[in-house]
PDB file of N, CA, C and O in Angstrom:
ATOM      1  N   MET A   1     -98.501 -80.252 -57.196  1.00  0.00           N
ATOM      2  CA  MET A   1     -97.188 -80.390 -57.692  1.00  0.00           C
ATOM      3  C   MET A   1     -96.417 -79.010 -57.374  1.00  0.00           C
ATOM      4  O   MET A   1     -95.208 -79.035 -57.141  1.00  0.00           O
ATOM      5  N   GLU A   2     -97.128 -77.841 -57.372  1.00  0.00           N
ATOM      6  CA  GLU A   2     -96.475 -76.528 -57.199  1.00  0.00           C
ATOM      7  C   GLU A   2     -96.183 -76.466 -55.783  1.00  0.00           C
ATOM      8  O   GLU A   2     -95.124 -75.934 -55.450  1.00  0.00           O
ATOM      9  N   ARG A   3     -97.004 -76.955 -54.850  1.00  0.00           N
ATOM     10  CA  ARG A   3     -96.691 -76.891 -53.402  1.00  0.00           C
ATOM     11  C   ARG A   3     -95.375 -77.773 -53.099  1.00  0.00           C
ATOM     12  O   ARG A   3     -94.484 -77.334 -52.373  1.00  0.00           O
ATOM     13  N   SER A   4     -95.318 -78.917 -53.643  1.00  0.00           N
ATOM     14  CA  SER A   4     -94.215 -79.793 -53.394  1.00  0.00           C
ATOM     15  C   SER A   4     -92.837 -79.066 -53.836  1.00  0.00           C
ATOM     16  O   SER A   4     -91.796 -79.133 -53.184  1.00  0.00           O
ATOM     17  N   THR A   5     -92.994 -78.397 -54.988  1.00  0.00           N
ATOM     18  CA  THR A   5     -91.786 -77.663 -55.447  1.00  0.00           C
ATOM     19  C   THR A   5     -91.333 -76.548 -54.502  1.00  0.00           C
ATOM     20  O   THR A   5     -90.163 -76.347 -54.177  1.00  0.00           O
ATOM     21  N   THR A   6     -92.430 -75.826 -54.088  1.00  0.00           N
ATOM     22  CA  THR A   6     -92.080 -74.741 -53.158  1.00  0.00           C
ATOM     23  C   THR A   6     -91.506 -75.270 -51.881  1.00  0.00           C
ATOM     24  O   THR A   6     -90.529 -74.700 -51.395  1.00  0.00           O
ATOM     25  N   VAL A   7     -92.051 -76.347 -51.281  1.00  0.00           N
ATOM     26  CA  VAL A   7     -91.547 -76.876 -50.121  1.00  0.00           C
ATOM     27  C   VAL A   7     -90.097 -77.291 -50.360  1.00  0.00           C
ATOM     28  O   VAL A   7     -89.265 -76.947 -49.520  1.00  0.00           O
ATOM     29  N   GLN A   8     -89.724 -77.979 -51.399  1.00  0.00           N
ATOM     30  CA  GLN A   8     -88.475 -78.374 -51.707  1.00  0.00           C
ATOM     31  C   GLN A   8     -87.441 -77.131 -51.747  1.00  0.00           C
ATOM     32  O   GLN A   8     -86.350 -77.155 -51.177  1.00  0.00           O
ATOM     33  N   GLN A   9     -87.877 -76.172 -52.410  1.00  0.00           N
ATOM     34  CA  GLN A   9     -87.100 -74.968 -52.565  1.00  0.00           C
ATOM     35  C   GLN A   9     -86.850 -74.292 -51.238  1.00  0.00           C
ATOM     36  O   GLN A   9     -85.791 -73.700 -51.030  1.00  0.00           O
ATOM     37  N   ASN A  10     -87.874 -74.379 -50.278  1.00  0.00           N
ATOM     38  CA  ASN A  10     -87.738 -73.688 -48.977  1.00  0.00           C
ATOM     39  C   ASN A  10     -86.852 -74.546 -48.139  1.00  0.00           C
ATOM     40  O   ASN A  10     -86.120 -74.011 -47.306  1.00  0.00           O
ATOM     41  N   SER A  11     -86.867 -75.813 -48.296  1.00  0.00           N
ATOM     42  CA  SER A  11     -86.066 -76.741 -47.517  1.00  0.00           C
ATOM     43  C   SER A  11     -84.633 -76.594 -47.998  1.00  0.00           C
ATOM     44  O   SER A  11     -83.733 -76.693 -47.165  1.00  0.00           O
ATOM     45  N   LEU A  12     -84.364 -76.378 -49.199  1.00  0.00           N
ATOM     46  CA  LEU A  12     -83.042 -76.237 -49.766  1.00  0.00           C
ATOM     47  C   LEU A  12     -82.486 -74.793 -49.286  1.00  0.00           C
ATOM     48  O   LEU A  12     -81.296 -74.679 -48.989  1.00  0.00           O
ATOM     49  N   HIS A  13     -83.282 -73.808 -49.224  1.00  0.00           N
ATOM     50  CA  HIS A  13     -82.845 -72.509 -48.782  1.00  0.00           C
ATOM     51  C   HIS A  13     -82.581 -72.585 -47.383  1.00  0.00           C
ATOM     52  O   HIS A  13     -81.641 -71.908 -46.968  1.00  0.00           O
ATOM     53  N   ALA A  14     -83.320 -73.375 -46.464  1.00  0.00           N
ATOM     54  CA  ALA A  14     -83.024 -73.560 -45.094  1.00  0.00           C
ATOM     55  C   ALA A  14     -81.711 -74.303 -44.875  1.00  0.00           C
ATOM     56  O   ALA A  14     -80.982 -73.966 -43.943  1.00  0.00           O
ATOM     57  N   VAL A  15     -81.397 -75.252 -45.654  1.00  0.00           N
ATOM     58  CA  VAL A  15     -80.270 -75.959 -45.487  1.00  0.00           C
ATOM     59  C   VAL A  15     -79.090 -75.132 -45.851  1.00  0.00           C
ATOM     60  O   VAL A  15     -78.083 -75.138 -45.143  1.00  0.00           O
ATOM     61  N   ASN A  16     -79.192 -74.360 -47.029  1.00  0.00           N
ATOM     62  CA  ASN A  16     -78.093 -73.403 -47.373  1.00  0.00           C
ATOM     63  C   ASN A  16     -77.873 -72.322 -46.270  1.00  0.00           C
ATOM     64  O   ASN A  16     -76.738 -71.949 -45.972  1.00  0.00           O
ATOM     65  N   ALA A  17     -78.965 -71.845 -45.693  1.00  0.00           N
ATOM     66  CA  ALA A  17     -78.869 -70.755 -44.686  1.00  0.00           C
ATOM     67  C   ALA A  17     -78.196 -71.430 -43.452  1.00  0.00           C
ATOM     68  O   ALA A  17     -77.429 -70.745 -42.775  1.00  0.00           O
ATOM     69  N   ALA A  18     -78.420 -72.646 -43.137  1.00  0.00           N
ATOM     70  CA  ALA A  18     -77.838 -73.293 -42.005  1.00  0.00           C
ATOM     71  C   ALA A  18     -76.299 -73.413 -42.288  1.00  0.00           C
ATOM     72  O   ALA A  18     -75.496 -73.084 -41.415  1.00  0.00           O
ATOM     73  N   PHE A  19     -75.893 -73.880 -43.496  1.00  0.00           N
ATOM     74  CA  PHE A  19     -74.430 -73.986 -43.786  1.00  0.00           C
ATOM     75  C   PHE A  19     -73.766 -72.573 -43.726  1.00  0.00           C
ATOM     76  O   PHE A  19     -72.643 -72.420 -43.247  1.00  0.00           O
ATOM     77  N   PHE A  20     -74.518 -71.539 -44.239  1.00  0.00           N
ATOM     78  CA  PHE A  20     -73.954 -70.182 -44.212  1.00  0.00           C
ATOM     79  C   PHE A  20     -73.677 -69.828 -42.762  1.00  0.00           C
ATOM     80  O   PHE A  20     -72.536 -69.510 -42.430  1.00  0.00           O
ATOM     81  N   ASP A  21     -74.726 -69.872 -41.838  1.00  0.00           N
ATOM     82  CA  ASP A  21     -74.640 -69.532 -40.450  1.00  0.00           C
ATOM     83  C   ASP A  21     -73.442 -70.220 -39.852  1.00  0.00           C
ATOM     84  O   ASP A  21     -72.672 -69.587 -39.129  1.00  0.00           O
ATOM     85  N   LYS A  22     -73.245 -71.582 -40.147  1.00  0.00           N
ATOM     86  CA  LYS A  22     -72.165 -72.355 -39.515  1.00  0.00           C
ATOM     87  C   LYS A  22     -70.821 -71.705 -40.006  1.00  0.00           C
ATOM     88  O   LYS A  22     -69.909 -71.447 -39.219  1.00  0.00           O
ATOM     89  N   ALA A  23     -70.759 -71.473 -41.264  1.00  0.00           N
ATOM     90  CA  ALA A  23     -69.468 -71.033 -41.789  1.00  0.00           C
ATOM     91  C   ALA A  23     -69.173 -69.560 -41.284  1.00  0.00           C
ATOM     92  O   ALA A  23     -68.024 -69.225 -40.999  1.00  0.00           O
ATOM     93  N   ALA A  24     -70.131 -68.786 -41.194  1.00  0.00           N
ATOM     94  CA  ALA A  24     -70.001 -67.396 -40.571  1.00  0.00           C
ATOM     95  C   ALA A  24     -69.513 -67.507 -39.091  1.00  0.00           C
ATOM     96  O   ALA A  24     -68.632 -66.780 -38.632  1.00  0.00           O
ATOM     97  N   ALA A  25     -70.191 -68.523 -38.350  1.00  0.00           N
ATOM     98  CA  ALA A  25     -69.845 -68.564 -36.874  1.00  0.00           C
ATOM     99  C   ALA A  25     -68.348 -69.070 -36.786  1.00  0.00           C
ATOM    100  O   ALA A  25     -67.626 -68.612 -35.900  1.00  0.00           O
ATOM    101  N   GLU A  26     -67.879 -69.980 -37.659  1.00  0.00           N
ATOM    102  CA  GLU A  26     -66.480 -70.472 -37.616  1.00  0.00           C
ATOM    103  C   GLU A  26     -65.525 -69.324 -38.091  1.00  0.00           C
ATOM    104  O   GLU A  26     -64.440 -69.157 -37.534  1.00  0.00           O
ATOM    105  N   PHE A  27     -65.944 -68.537 -39.125  1.00  0.00           N
ATOM    106  CA  PHE A  27     -65.056 -67.520 -39.530  1.00  0.00           C
ATOM    107  C   PHE A  27     -64.989 -66.472 -38.251  1.00  0.00           C
ATOM    108  O   PHE A  27     -63.890 -66.039 -37.904  1.00  0.00           O
ATOM    109  N   ALA A  28     -66.020 -66.135 -37.661  1.00  0.00           N
ATOM    110  CA  ALA A  28     -65.943 -65.176 -36.553  1.00  0.00           C
ATOM    111  C   ALA A  28     -65.099 -65.611 -35.430  1.00  0.00           C
ATOM    112  O   ALA A  28     -64.371 -64.835 -34.811  1.00  0.00           O
ATOM    113  N   LYS A  29     -65.222 -66.995 -35.153  1.00  0.00           N
ATOM    114  CA  LYS A  29     -64.487 -67.582 -34.030  1.00  0.00           C
ATOM    115  C   LYS A  29     -62.917 -67.492 -34.356  1.00  0.00           C
ATOM    116  O   LYS A  29     -62.076 -67.137 -33.529  1.00  0.00           O
ATOM    117  N   GLU A  30     -62.666 -67.835 -35.580  1.00  0.00           N
ATOM    118  CA  GLU A  30     -61.170 -67.852 -35.989  1.00  0.00           C
ATOM    119  C   GLU A  30     -60.636 -66.423 -36.095  1.00  0.00           C
ATOM    120  O   GLU A  30     -59.452 -66.217 -35.829  1.00  0.00           O
ATOM    121  N   ALA A  31     -61.422 -65.452 -36.458  1.00  0.00           N
ATOM    122  CA  ALA A  31     -61.052 -64.104 -36.419  1.00  0.00           C
ATOM    123  C   ALA A  31     -60.750 -63.560 -35.079  1.00  0.00           C
ATOM    124  O   ALA A  31     -59.823 -62.779 -34.870  1.00  0.00           O
ATOM    125  N   GLU A  32     -61.675 -64.059 -34.058  1.00  0.00           N
ATOM    126  CA  GLU A  32     -61.409 -63.638 -32.675  1.00  0.00           C
ATOM    127  C   GLU A  32     -60.058 -64.236 -32.174  1.00  0.00           C
ATOM    128  O   GLU A  32     -59.335 -63.592 -31.415  1.00  0.00           O
ATOM    129  N   GLU A  33     -59.732 -65.506 -32.624  1.00  0.00           N
ATOM    130  CA  GLU A  33     -58.506 -66.218 -32.091  1.00  0.00           C
ATOM    131  C   GLU A  33     -57.348 -65.511 -32.813  1.00  0.00           C
ATOM    132  O   GLU A  33     -56.278 -65.416 -32.213  1.00  0.00           O
ATOM    133  N   ALA A  34     -57.472 -65.016 -34.034  1.00  0.00           N
ATOM    134  CA  ALA A  34     -56.374 -64.348 -34.636  1.00  0.00           C
ATOM    135  C   ALA A  34     -56.011 -63.127 -33.983  1.00  0.00           C
ATOM    136  O   ALA A  34     -54.833 -62.788 -33.865  1.00  0.00           O
ATOM    137  N   GLN A  35     -57.136 -62.338 -33.483  1.00  0.00           N
ATOM    138  CA  GLN A  35     -56.837 -61.115 -32.858  1.00  0.00           C
ATOM    139  C   GLN A  35     -56.051 -61.277 -31.451  1.00  0.00           C
ATOM    140  O   GLN A  35     -55.365 -60.370 -30.979  1.00  0.00           O
ATOM    141  N   LYS A  36     -56.225 -62.502 -30.857  1.00  0.00           N
ATOM    142  CA  LYS A  36     -55.667 -62.756 -29.554  1.00  0.00           C
ATOM    143  C   LYS A  36     -53.998 -62.829 -29.676  1.00  0.00           C
ATOM    144  O   LYS A  36     -53.243 -62.483 -28.767  1.00  0.00           O
ATOM    145  N   VAL A  37     -53.598 -63.314 -30.894  1.00  0.00           N
ATOM    146  CA  VAL A  37     -52.185 -63.352 -31.087  1.00  0.00           C
ATOM    147  C   VAL A  37     -51.542 -61.951 -31.330  1.00  0.00           C
ATOM    148  O   VAL A  37     -51.976 -61.213 -32.214  1.00  0.00           O
ATOM    149  N   GLU A  38     -50.514 -61.606 -30.536  1.00  0.00           N
ATOM    150  CA  GLU A  38     -50.035 -60.280 -30.806  1.00  0.00           C
ATOM    151  C   GLU A  38     -48.828 -60.146 -31.834  1.00  0.00           C
ATOM    152  O   GLU A  38     -48.758 -59.301 -32.727  1.00  0.00           O
ATOM    153  N   GLU A  39     -47.985 -61.032 -31.577  1.00  0.00           N
ATOM    154  CA  GLU A  39     -46.715 -60.900 -32.567  1.00  0.00           C
ATOM    155  C   GLU A  39     -46.634 -62.181 -33.445  1.00  0.00           C
ATOM    156  O   GLU A  39     -46.580 -63.298 -32.930  1.00  0.00           O
ATOM    157  N   LEU A  40     -46.629 -62.014 -34.564  1.00  0.00           N
ATOM    158  CA  LEU A  40     -46.543 -63.218 -35.515  1.00  0.00           C
ATOM    159  C   LEU A  40     -45.416 -63.040 -36.565  1.00  0.00           C
ATOM    160  O   LEU A  40     -45.160 -61.901 -36.957  1.00  0.00           O
ATOM    161  N   SER A  41     -44.777 -64.034 -37.007  1.00  0.00           N
ATOM    162  CA  SER A  41     -43.721 -64.024 -37.880  1.00  0.00           C
ATOM    163  C   SER A  41     -44.486 -63.689 -39.302  1.00  0.00           C
ATOM    164  O   SER A  41     -45.694 -63.835 -39.486  1.00  0.00           O
ATOM    165  N   CYS A  42     -43.568 -63.227 -40.232  1.00  0.00           N
ATOM    166  CA  CYS A  42     -44.122 -62.710 -41.632  1.00  0.00           C
ATOM    167  C   CYS A  42     -44.746 -64.060 -42.266  1.00  0.00           C
ATOM    168  O   CYS A  42     -45.796 -64.037 -42.908  1.00  0.00           O
ATOM    169  N   ASN A  43     -44.065 -65.140 -42.045  1.00  0.00           N
ATOM    170  CA  ASN A  43     -44.543 -66.423 -42.569  1.00  0.00           C
ATOM    171  C   ASN A  43     -45.945 -66.744 -41.978  1.00  0.00           C
ATOM    172  O   ASN A  43     -46.854 -67.153 -42.700  1.00  0.00           O
ATOM    173  N   GLN A  44     -46.072 -66.572 -40.815  1.00  0.00           N
ATOM    174  CA  GLN A  44     -47.425 -66.962 -40.211  1.00  0.00           C
ATOM    175  C   GLN A  44     -48.498 -66.030 -40.592  1.00  0.00           C
ATOM    176  O   GLN A  44     -49.652 -66.433 -40.738  1.00  0.00           O
ATOM    177  N   LEU A  45     -48.147 -64.738 -40.766  1.00  0.00           N
ATOM    178  CA  LEU A  45     -49.082 -63.666 -41.283  1.00  0.00           C
ATOM    179  C   LEU A  45     -49.616 -64.032 -42.651  1.00  0.00           C
ATOM    180  O   LEU A  45     -50.800 -63.915 -42.966  1.00  0.00           O
ATOM    181  N   ILE A  46     -48.647 -64.487 -43.447  1.00  0.00           N
ATOM    182  CA  ILE A  46     -49.027 -64.807 -44.845  1.00  0.00           C
ATOM    183  C   ILE A  46     -49.999 -66.067 -44.841  1.00  0.00           C
ATOM    184  O   ILE A  46     -51.026 -66.077 -45.521  1.00  0.00           O
ATOM    185  N   LYS A  47     -49.606 -67.143 -44.022  1.00  0.00           N
ATOM    186  CA  LYS A  47     -50.447 -68.255 -43.931  1.00  0.00           C
ATOM    187  C   LYS A  47     -51.915 -67.906 -43.502  1.00  0.00           C
ATOM    188  O   LYS A  47     -52.930 -68.415 -43.977  1.00  0.00           O
ATOM    189  N   ASN A  48     -51.850 -66.931 -42.500  1.00  0.00           N
ATOM    190  CA  ASN A  48     -53.290 -66.608 -42.005  1.00  0.00           C
ATOM    191  C   ASN A  48     -54.039 -65.780 -42.963  1.00  0.00           C
ATOM    192  O   ASN A  48     -55.265 -65.884 -43.017  1.00  0.00           O
ATOM    193  N   LEU A  49     -53.321 -64.872 -43.810  1.00  0.00           N
ATOM    194  CA  LEU A  49     -53.979 -64.262 -44.783  1.00  0.00           C
ATOM    195  C   LEU A  49     -54.617 -65.197 -45.908  1.00  0.00           C
ATOM    196  O   LEU A  49     -55.738 -65.009 -46.381  1.00  0.00           O
ATOM    197  N   LEU A  50     -53.783 -66.194 -46.261  1.00  0.00           N
ATOM    198  CA  LEU A  50     -54.364 -67.089 -47.287  1.00  0.00           C
ATOM    199  C   LEU A  50     -55.533 -67.878 -46.728  1.00  0.00           C
ATOM    200  O   LEU A  50     -56.553 -68.025 -47.400  1.00  0.00           O
ATOM    201  N   LYS A  51     -55.407 -68.378 -45.531  1.00  0.00           N
ATOM    202  CA  LYS A  51     -56.494 -69.035 -44.885  1.00  0.00           C
ATOM    203  C   LYS A  51     -57.735 -68.105 -44.857  1.00  0.00           C
ATOM    204  O   LYS A  51     -58.815 -68.583 -45.204  1.00  0.00           O
ATOM    205  N   THR A  52     -57.663 -66.943 -44.509  1.00  0.00           N
ATOM    206  CA  THR A  52     -58.787 -65.977 -44.468  1.00  0.00           C
ATOM    207  C   THR A  52     -59.423 -65.832 -45.865  1.00  0.00           C
ATOM    208  O   THR A  52     -60.640 -65.848 -46.044  1.00  0.00           O
ATOM    209  N   ASN A  53     -58.443 -65.679 -46.910  1.00  0.00           N
ATOM    210  CA  ASN A  53     -58.947 -65.524 -48.319  1.00  0.00           C
ATOM    211  C   ASN A  53     -59.853 -66.759 -48.700  1.00  0.00           C
ATOM    212  O   ASN A  53     -60.913 -66.650 -49.317  1.00  0.00           O
ATOM    213  N   LEU A  54     -59.335 -67.890 -48.282  1.00  0.00           N
ATOM    214  CA  LEU A  54     -60.024 -69.096 -48.728  1.00  0.00           C
ATOM    215  C   LEU A  54     -61.443 -69.164 -48.051  1.00  0.00           C
ATOM    216  O   LEU A  54     -62.456 -69.525 -48.651  1.00  0.00           O
ATOM    217  N   LYS A  55     -61.402 -68.790 -46.783  1.00  0.00           N
ATOM    218  CA  LYS A  55     -62.703 -68.825 -46.036  1.00  0.00           C
ATOM    219  C   LYS A  55     -63.668 -67.775 -46.731  1.00  0.00           C
ATOM    220  O   LYS A  55     -64.869 -67.988 -46.899  1.00  0.00           O
ATOM    221  N   LEU A  56     -63.055 -66.701 -47.089  1.00  0.00           N
ATOM    222  CA  LEU A  56     -63.944 -65.634 -47.748  1.00  0.00           C
ATOM    223  C   LEU A  56     -64.529 -66.112 -48.983  1.00  0.00           C
ATOM    224  O   LEU A  56     -65.698 -65.856 -49.275  1.00  0.00           O
ATOM    225  N   LEU A  57     -63.697 -66.854 -49.781  1.00  0.00           N
ATOM    226  CA  LEU A  57     -64.296 -67.385 -51.066  1.00  0.00           C
ATOM    227  C   LEU A  57     -65.292 -68.417 -50.830  1.00  0.00           C
ATOM    228  O   LEU A  57     -66.255 -68.518 -51.590  1.00  0.00           O
ATOM    229  N   LYS A  58     -65.125 -69.237 -49.777  1.00  0.00           N
ATOM    230  CA  LYS A  58     -66.153 -70.270 -49.458  1.00  0.00           C
ATOM    231  C   LYS A  58     -67.441 -69.624 -49.123  1.00  0.00           C
ATOM    232  O   LYS A  58     -68.504 -70.071 -49.555  1.00  0.00           O
ATOM    233  N   LEU A  59     -67.361 -68.516 -48.314  1.00  0.00           N
ATOM    234  CA  LEU A  59     -68.510 -67.832 -47.838  1.00  0.00           C
ATOM    235  C   LEU A  59     -69.254 -67.153 -49.109  1.00  0.00           C
ATOM    236  O   LEU A  59     -70.472 -67.203 -49.278  1.00  0.00           O
ATOM    237  N   ASN A  60     -68.390 -66.548 -49.925  1.00  0.00           N
ATOM    238  CA  ASN A  60     -68.986 -65.911 -51.190  1.00  0.00           C
ATOM    239  C   ASN A  60     -69.638 -67.014 -52.002  1.00  0.00           C
ATOM    240  O   ASN A  60     -70.730 -66.820 -52.535  1.00  0.00           O
ATOM    241  N   GLU A  61     -68.976 -68.195 -52.110  1.00  0.00           N
ATOM    242  CA  GLU A  61     -69.668 -69.259 -52.954  1.00  0.00           C
ATOM    243  C   GLU A  61     -70.990 -69.663 -52.173  1.00  0.00           C
ATOM    244  O   GLU A  61     -72.001 -69.901 -52.833  1.00  0.00           O
ATOM    245  N   ILE A  62     -71.010 -69.739 -50.920  1.00  0.00           N
ATOM    246  CA  ILE A  62     -72.312 -70.106 -50.262  1.00  0.00           C
ATOM    247  C   ILE A  62     -73.330 -69.043 -50.469  1.00  0.00           C
ATOM    248  O   ILE A  62     -74.482 -69.352 -50.777  1.00  0.00           O
ATOM    249  N   SER A  63     -72.951 -67.759 -50.310  1.00  0.00           N
ATOM    250  CA  SER A  63     -73.878 -66.770 -50.366  1.00  0.00           C
ATOM    251  C   SER A  63     -74.413 -66.704 -51.806  1.00  0.00           C
ATOM    252  O   SER A  63     -75.564 -66.337 -52.038  1.00  0.00           O
ATOM    253  N   THR A  64     -73.560 -67.064 -52.753  1.00  0.00           N
ATOM    254  CA  THR A  64     -74.011 -67.104 -54.276  1.00  0.00           C
ATOM    255  C   THR A  64     -75.115 -68.170 -54.453  1.00  0.00           C
ATOM    256  O   THR A  64     -76.107 -67.970 -55.154  1.00  0.00           O
ATOM    257  N   VAL A  65     -74.884 -69.316 -53.777  1.00  0.00           N
ATOM    258  CA  VAL A  65     -75.866 -70.347 -53.876  1.00  0.00           C
ATOM    259  C   VAL A  65     -77.106 -69.990 -53.224  1.00  0.00           C
ATOM    260  O   VAL A  65     -78.140 -70.420 -53.735  1.00  0.00           O
ATOM    261  N   LEU A  66     -77.189 -69.219 -52.098  1.00  0.00           N
ATOM    262  CA  LEU A  66     -78.354 -68.880 -51.442  1.00  0.00           C
ATOM    263  C   LEU A  66     -79.098 -67.822 -52.305  1.00  0.00           C
ATOM    264  O   LEU A  66     -80.324 -67.742 -52.230  1.00  0.00           O
ATOM    265  N   LEU A  67     -78.444 -67.081 -53.051  1.00  0.00           N
ATOM    266  CA  LEU A  67     -79.147 -66.122 -53.988  1.00  0.00           C
ATOM    267  C   LEU A  67     -79.965 -66.796 -55.045  1.00  0.00           C
ATOM    268  O   LEU A  67     -80.882 -66.196 -55.604  1.00  0.00           O
ATOM    269  N   PHE A  68     -79.629 -68.117 -55.348  1.00  0.00           N
ATOM    270  CA  PHE A  68     -80.316 -68.686 -56.459  1.00  0.00           C
ATOM    271  C   PHE A  68     -81.318 -69.703 -55.925  1.00  0.00           C
ATOM    272  O   PHE A  68     -82.036 -70.330 -56.704  1.00  0.00           O
TER     273      PHE A  68
END
């Protein structure tokens, strides 16, 4: 019973780690795309800031899940 619990926990951590890696890769890709744009309107800058904040919140939530 103990072994199956350990295997299940390890599988859950592996799945969570995969989601975290995927989210981090998407975040890095979008950050790179954002750097390519030179001049943006104030409106667009605010939208980008909000999107970045939402992504950081998601990454924070995922990392919190990984810690448990």
